C-alpha positions in Angstrom: 2.9 20.3 6.5 2.5 21.2 2.8 -0.2 18.2 2.6 -2.5 20.4 4.4 -2.2 23.1 2.2 -2.6 20.9 -0.9 -6.1 20.0 0.4 -7.1 23.6 -0.6 -5.0 23.8 -3.8 -8.0 22.9 -6.2 -10.1 25.8 -4.8 -10.0 29.0 -6.9 -7.7 31.5 -5.6 -6.5 35.1 -6.5 -3.0 36.3 -6.0 -2.0 36.2 -2.5 -0.3 38.8 -0.4 3.3 38.1 0.3 3.1 39.5 3.8 3.2 37.1 6.6 0.1 36.8 8.8 0.1 37.4 12.4 -1.1 34.0 13.2 -2.1 32.6 16.6 -1.4 28.8 16.6 -2.4 26.5 19.4 -1.1 22.8 18.9 -2.2 20.0 21.3 -1.8 16.3 21.7 -5.0 14.4 20.4 -3.9 11.1 21.1 -0.9 8.8 19.4 0.3 10.3 16.3 -2.4 13.0 16.3 -2.5 16.7 16.8 -5.3 19.2 17.3 -4.3 22.5 15.7 -6.3 25.8 16.2 -5.3 28.7 13.9 -6.3 32.3 14.6 -6.1 34.8 12.0 -6.6 38.4 13.7 -9.1 41.0 12.7 -6.4 43.4 11.9 -5.0 41.0 9.1 -8.6 40.4 7.9 -9.3 44.3 7.8 -6.3 45.0 5.9 -6.7 42.4 3.1 -10.4 42.9 2.9 -9.9 46.6 2.3 -7.4 45.5 -0.4 -9.9 43.2 -2.1 -12.8 46.0 -2.3 -10.3 48.5 -3.7 -9.4 46.1 -6.4 -13.3 45.2 -6.7 -14.0 49.0 -7.0 -11.8 49.3 -10.0 -12.9 46.1 -11.8 -16.5 45.7 -11.1 -19.3 47.1 -13.4 -21.8 49.0 -11.5 -24.9 50.2 -13.5 -25.1 54.0 -13.4 -21.4 54.6 -12.3 -18.3 54.8 -14.2 -15.4 52.4 -13.4 -14.0 53.2 -10.0 -16.7 55.7 -9.2 -19.1 53.5 -7.3 -19.6 54.3 -3.7 -17.5 52.0 -1.3 -20.6 51.0 0.8 -22.4 49.7 -2.5 -19.4 47.8 -3.6 -19.1 46.2 -0.1 -22.7 45.4 0.1 -23.1 44.0 -3.6 -19.8 41.9 -3.5 -19.3 41.0 0.2 -19.9 37.2 -0.2 -17.9 37.1 -3.3 -15.0 38.9 -1.9 -15.0 37.2 1.5 -15.2 33.7 0.0 -12.4 34.5 -2.1 -10.3 35.9 0.6 -11.2 33.1 2.9 -9.7 30.6 0.5 -6.5 32.7 0.3 -6.2 33.2 4.0 -6.6 29.3 4.5 -3.8 28.6 1.9 -1.6 31.2 3.2 -2.0 30.4 6.9 -1.6 26.6 6.2 1.7 27.3 4.2 3.0 29.6 6.9 1.8 26.9 9.6 4.0 24.3 7.8 7.1 26.7 7.6 6.9 27.6 11.1 6.1 24.4 12.8 7.7 20.9 12.5 4.7 18.7 12.4 5.6 15.9 9.8 2.0 15.1 8.7 1.6 11.5 7.3 -2.0 12.0 6.1 -4.2 15.0 4.9 -6.0 16.8 7.6 -9.6 16.6 8.5 -10.1 20.2 7.7 -13.3 21.0 5.4 -12.7 24.5 4.1 -16.3 25.1 3.2 -17.2 25.0 7.1 -14.9 27.6 7.8 -17.0 30.8 8.1 -15.5 34.3 7.3 -16.6 36.4 10.4 -18.1 39.8 10.0 -16.6 40.8 13.4 -13.9 39.5 15.3 -10.9 37.0 14.3 -11.0 34.1 11.8 -10.7 30.9 13.8 -10.5 27.4 12.4 -9.3 23.9 13.9 -8.6 20.6 12.6 -6.8 17.3 13.6 -4.0 15.9 11.6 -2.1 12.6 12.1 1.7 13.1 12.4 4.7 11.0 12.3 5.8 9.8 15.6 9.4 11.1 17.1 11.9 8.8 15.9 15.5 8.8 17.3 18.5 8.6 15.1 19.3 5.0 14.6 22.7 3.4 14.0 23.1 3.1 10.3 26.8 3.4 9.3 29.4 0.8 9.8 27.0 -1.9 10.5 28.2 -5.5 10.3 25.3 -7.3 8.4 25.0 -10.8 6.9 24.1 -11.4 3.2 22.5 -14.7 2.5 23.8 -16.2 -0.5 23.2 -19.5 -2.6 24.2 -20.8 -5.8 21.3 -22.7 -7.4 21.9 -26.4 -8.5 20.7 -27.9 -11.7 18.1 -29.9 -9.8 16.9 -26.8 -8.0 16.5 -25.0 -11.4 14.7 -28.0 -12.8 12.4 -28.4 -9.8 11.3 -24.6 -10.0 10.8 -25.1 -13.8 8.5 -27.8 -13.1 6.4 -25.7 -10.7 6.4 -23.0 -13.2 5.1 -25.3 -15.9 2.6 -26.8 -13.6 1.1 -23.4 -13.1 0.7 -23.0 -16.7 -0.5 -26.5 -17.3 -4.1 -27.7 -18.2 -6.5 -30.3 -17.0 -5.8 -33.7 -18.7 -8.1 -36.4 -17.4 -10.3 -37.0 -14.3 -8.9 -39.5 -11.9 -11.9 -41.8 -10.6 -10.0 -44.2 -8.7 -6.8 -42.3 -7.8 -5.9 -40.4 -4.7 -5.2 -36.6 -4.4 -1.5 -35.5 -4.7 0.1 -32.1 -4.6 -0.4 -30.7 -8.0 -3.8 -32.0 -8.8 -6.8 -30.0 -9.3 -9.7 -30.9 -7.1 -13.5 -30.0 -6.9 -14.7 -29.6 -3.4 -17.9 -29.2 -1.6 -19.0 -29.0 2.1 -19.8 -27.0 5.1 -17.4 -24.6 7.2 -18.1 -24.6 10.8 -16.9 -23.0 14.1 -17.7 -24.4 17.5 -20.3 -26.7 15.9 -22.2 -24.0 14.2 -22.4 -23.6 10.3 -20.8 -20.2 9.2 -20.2 -21.1 5.6 -20.7 -23.4 2.4 -18.3 -24.2 -0.2 -20.1 -25.3 -3.3 -18.6 -27.4 -6.0 -15.4 -25.1 -6.2 -12.2 -26.0 -7.9 -8.8 -25.6 -6.3 -5.2 -26.5 -7.2 -3.7 -28.6 -4.5 -0.7 -26.8 -3.3 0.9 -26.6 0.3 -1.3 -23.7 1.1 -4.7 -22.3 -0.1 -5.6 -18.6 0.0 -9.5 -18.1 0.1 -10.5 -14.7 -0.1 -11.2 -14.4 3.7 -8.6 -17.0 5.1 -5.7 -19.3 4.6 -5.8 -23.0 4.8 -2.1 -23.4 5.8 -1.8 -27.2 5.4 -4.2 -27.6 2.5 -2.2 -30.2 0.5 -1.2 -32.2 3.5 -4.8 -32.5 4.7 -6.1 -33.6 1.3 -3.3 -35.9 0.4 -4.6 -39.4 -0.3 -8.2 -38.7 -0.4 -10.3 -40.3 -3.4 -13.6 -39.2 -5.0 -16.4 -39.5 -2.3 -14.0 -39.1 0.6 -14.4 -36.2 3.3 -11.6 -34.5 4.8 -11.3 -31.6 7.5 -9.2 -28.6 6.2 -8.5 -25.9 8.9 -8.8 -22.4 7.8 -7.3 -19.4 9.7 -9.7 -16.6 8.8 -8.4 -13.2 8.2 -8.3 -10.4 10.9 -9.7 -7.9 8.2 -13.2 -9.7 7.7 -15.7 -7.0 7.7 -18.6 -7.2 10.1 -17.5 -10.4 11.6 -15.0 -9.3 14.4 -16.2 -12.3 16.4 -14.6 -14.6 13.9 -11.6 -12.5 12.7 -8.4 -14.3 13.2 -10.1 -17.6 14.3 -9.4 -21.0 12.9 -12.4 -22.7 11.6 -13.0 -26.2 10.1 -14.3 -27.0 6.4 -15.7 -30.6 6.0 -15.1 -31.1 2.3 -16.2 -33.9 0.0 -14.0 -34.6 -2.9 -16.1 -34.4 -5.9 -13.4 -34.6 -8.8 -9.8 -35.0 -9.2 -8.0 -34.0 -12.1 -4.4 -34.4 -13.4 -2.8 -31.3 -14.6 -0.5 -31.9 -17.7 2.6 -29.8 -18.1 2.8 -27.8 -21.3 5.2 -29.1 -24.0 8.2 -27.2 -24.5 7.6 -26.8 -28.1 9.1 -23.8 -30.1 5.9 -21.9 -30.1 5.3 -22.2 -26.2 9.2 -21.4 -25.5 8.7 -18.2 -27.8 5.7 -17.1 -25.7 8.0 -17.1 -22.8 10.6 -15.2 -24.6 13.1 -17.9 -25.1 14.1 -20.1 -28.1 15.2 -23.3 -26.5 14.9 -25.6 -23.6 18.4 -24.3 -22.4 17.1 -20.9 -22.7 14.1 -21.9 -20.4 16.4 -23.3 -17.7 18.3 -19.9 -18.0 15.2 -18.0 -17.6 14.2 -20.1 -14.5 17.6 -19.4 -12.9 17.3 -15.8 -13.5 13.8 -15.8 -11.7 15.3 -17.6 -8.9 18.3 -15.3 -8.6 15.6 -12.4 -8.6 13.9 -14.0 -5.7 17.0 -14.5 -4.1 18.1 -10.8 -4.5 14.8 -9.9 -2.9 15.4 -11.9 0.0 18.8 -10.6 0.4 17.5 -7.1 0.6 14.8 -8.2 2.8 17.3 -9.8 5.1 19.7 -6.6 5.3 16.7 -4.5 5.6 15.4 -6.6 8.8 18.8 -7.0 10.4 19.0 -3.1 10.3 15.6 -2.6 11.7 16.3 -5.0 14.7 18.2 -2.0 16.2 16.4 0.9 14.2 12.9 0.2 15.4 14.1 0.3 19.0 14.1 4.1 18.4 10.4 3.9 17.8 8.4 2.8 20.8 5.2 4.3 20.2 2.2 2.2 19.2 0.2 3.4 16.2 -3.5 3.9 16.5 -5.7 1.6 14.6 -7.7 4.1 12.8 -4.3 5.4 11.4 -3.4 2.0 10.3 -6.9 1.2 8.6 -6.3 4.6 6.6 -2.7 3.8 5.6 -3.3 0.1 5.0 -3.8 0.5 1.2 -0.8 2.6 1.0 1.3 0.2 3.0 0.3 -2.7 0.8 1.0 -0.6 -2.3 4.4 -0.1 -1.2 5.2 -3.9 -0.7 3.6 -4.8 -4.1 5.8 -2.0 -5.9 8.9 -3.3 -4.1 8.3 -6.8 -5.2 7.6 -5.5 -8.7 10.8 -3.6 -8.5 12.9 -6.7 -7.5 11.5 -8.8 -10.4 9.0 -11.0 -8.6 6.3 -12.3 -10.9 2.8 -11.0 -10.8 1.5 -14.6 -9.7 3.8 -14.6 -6.8 2.9 -11.2 -5.8 -0.7 -12.0 -5.7 0.0 -14.9 -3.5 2.1 -12.8 -1.2 -0.4 -10.1 -1.1 -3.1 -12.5 0.0 -0.8 -13.7 2.9 0.1 -10.2 3.9 -3.7 -9.3 3.9 -4.2 -12.0 6.3 -3.6 -9.6 9.3 -3.6 -6.1 7.4 -3.4 -4.2 10.7 -0.1 -5.9 11.8 1.3 -5.9 8.4 0.7 -2.1 8.1 2.1 -1.3 11.7 5.3 -3.1 10.6 5.4 -1.2 7.2 4.8 2.2 8.7 7.3 1.8 11.5 9.9 0.6 9.2 9.2 3.5 6.7 9.3 6.1 9.8 12.9 4.8 10.7 14.2 4.6 7.1 12.7 8.2 6.7 14.7 9.4 9.6 18.1 8.3 7.9 16.7 10.0 4.6 16.6 13.3 6.5 19.8 12.7 8.1 21.7 12.1 4.9 19.4 14.4 2.8 18.2 11.6 0.7 15.3 12.7 -1.7 13.1 11.2 -4.5 12.8 13.5 -7.4 10.2 13.7 -10.1 12.6 12.3 -12.6 13.3 9.3 -10.2 9.4 8.6 -10.3 9.2 8.9 -14.2 12.2 6.5 -14.4 10.4 4.0 -12.3 7.1 4.3 -13.9 8.8 3.6 -17.3 10.4 0.5 -15.7 7.1 -0.7 -14.2 5.6 -0.3 -17.7 8.2 -2.1 -19.4 7.9 -5.1 -17.0 4.2 -5.1 -17.4 4.1 -4.8 -21.3 2.1 -1.7 -20.9 2.8 2.0 -22.0 4.3 4.5 -19.4 1.5 6.9 -20.0 -1.1 4.3 -19.2 0.6 3.3 -16.1 1.2 6.8 -15.0 -2.6 7.4 -15.6 -3.7 4.3 -13.6 -1.4 5.4 -10.6 -2.6 8.8 -10.7 -6.4 7.5 -10.7 -5.6 5.3 -7.9 -3.6 7.8 -6.1 -0.7 5.7 -5.9 2.2 8.1 -6.9 3.0 8.9 -3.1 3.2 5.3 -2.4 5.6 5.0 -5.1 7.6 8.0 -4.0 7.7 6.3 -0.4 9.0 3.0 -1.8 11.6 4.7 -4.1 12.8 6.6 -1.0 13.0 3.4 1.3 15.1 1.6 -1.5 17.4 4.5 -1.8 18.0 4.6 1.9 18.4 0.8 2.0 21.0 1.2 -0.6 22.8 3.9 1.3 22.9 1.8 4.4 24.2 -1.3 2.3 27.0 0.9 1.0 28.1 2.0 4.4 27.8 -1.6 6.1 30.4 -4.5 6.1 28.5 -7.5 4.5 29.6 -10.8 5.3 28.2 -13.7 3.0 26.4 -16.5 4.8 24.7 -19.6 3.2 21.1 -19.2 2.6 18.9 -21.0 5.2 17.8 -24.4 3.8 14.1 -23.4 4.6 14.2 -20.5 2.5 15.8 -22.3 -0.6 12.3 -23.1 -1.7 9.1 -21.1 -2.0 6.1 -22.6 -0.2 3.6 -23.2 -3.0 0.1 -21.3 -2.5 -2.9 -21.4 -4.6 -5.4 -18.5 -4.5 -9.0 -18.6 -4.8 -11.9 -16.1 -4.8 -14.1 -18.5 -2.8 -15.0 -17.5 0.6 -15.1 -19.7 3.7 -17.6 -17.7 5.6 -21.2 -16.8 4.5 -21.2 -13.2 3.0 -17.9 -12.2 4.4 -16.4 -9.1 3.2 -12.7 -8.3 3.2 -11.8 -4.8 4.3 -11.0 -2.9 0.9 -7.3 -2.1 2.3 -6.7 -5.7 2.5 -8.1 -6.6 -0.9 -7.1 -3.8 -3.1 -6.4 -5.7 -6.3 -3.0 -4.0 -6.2 -1.3 -6.7 -8.2 -3.6 -6.4 -11.2 
C-alpha cells in the first residue's frame, strides 16, 4: 500500500505528527482485482492538528503592527487559513495513507486513482476522501518444494554450430546482386508490392517494400507465419498470396483485430545476400581473433539460448500446478495498464539470459501479437512467484538492482549511469525489480527440486527464423503503445 502514499511524496510537506489518526476506513469490492476505499479523518483529529499549525504560524509568521507571537489568533487564522489547511491536508493524506497501508493487507499492484488536489479540507465536519485501487488477487500457497522437474539438455553438434553460424552471418550480410531469372529462396531479400484484403475489401497497400525471406515475417501490425513457404519459388513479376494474422492490439480497428487477411504481393526484385568474409578485421568486430573463435562464440550463444529454454521449461512445469491456485480472471483495463511493464519484464529476462538484441526484438514482436493474453499470463505467473517470495521472505535490495543495471550496461556497451537514467526516465525500475524477484524465486525453486535431465525436443533445437519490418499491413493502423514500446532499443 506504500505505492499510494508515494503518489503524494512529491508534494511539499511539513513535519508530521507521530500520533496515529482515528481513521474510519470502508473497503469494498469494486470488481475483479479492484477495491473502492473511503477514508474518514474525524473532525477531532483535524481540530487538534489545525490548532497546532496555527500555533506554529503565530510564532513564525510576520504580521505588520505586531511583535512575533503577539498577533491575535483570529487574525492569524483569517490571514493564513488556506496556506495552513493546504499544508495540513497534504500531511494528513500522507499520514492516513501510510496508516492505511500498515493496518490493511491490500497488496496494490498499481497507483490509486486519487487526485490530492481534488480533496477539499472542510471548514466543518470530517475530512472524507475516496479512491479506487487495483490489488493483487488472492493466491493460495502453491507446492514449490521437493518437486520433480525435467531439465531439457542438449549437446550441440558441429553441424548445428555451423548452421547457426551461417544464420548469424546471413543476418550480417549485404546485397550482392539482383536475380532477374532466379526464384525466391529462404535467405534472399525481396522487394514486394500489393494490396491487402479481407473478405474481398481492400484494407491496406504495401508499396515497394523490402523484406528478408525468413520462415516468418513480423509486420508492425501482424505476422506472416509461413512467409518463406508462400514466397518460395516465385520469380520477378510473379504474384503470391501471403497470409497475415493481424495483431489483437491494432488500435481503432477492433473489427480486424486477430483476423487473418491476405496480401496479394508482386515480386519486383530478388537479391542474393552475400555472407561477410571471415577476415581478421571482421572477426575482431565480433570480439574474436579466429574462425575457431567465431565457432566457439556461436556455441556460447546457442548454450545461452538453451539455458534460457531450460529456465523457461522449469518455470512452466512449476506453474502448471502453481497457477491452479489463481483462478480469477484479470480485468482488461488492468491488463492494458500493466502491458508495458509485463513486456519490460520479459525483455529484461531475455537480456539477463544473454539473448541477442535482434532476437529479443523478434520475440517481442511475437509477444506483442496478442498483448492482452501475453500480459495476463505474465501477471498471473508473477503473482504466484511473488507468493513464494512472501513465504520464503525473498526480497530484492537496492544493491541487487544496481548490480543488475551494471550487468545490463556491460552487455549493451553503455555506462551504468546512462542505463540507470534511461530506466528512471522510462519508469522501468519497478519492472526490473519484479524480474529480479522472479529470477530469485525460480532459483530457489530449482534449488529445492529434483531435476531429471531429458533430451531437448527436436522441434526446439533450432529457432524459427523471423524477420521484422516496420511496414504495416493495414491502412493507418496503429499498434497499442504497450505492444510496441521499443523496449529492445
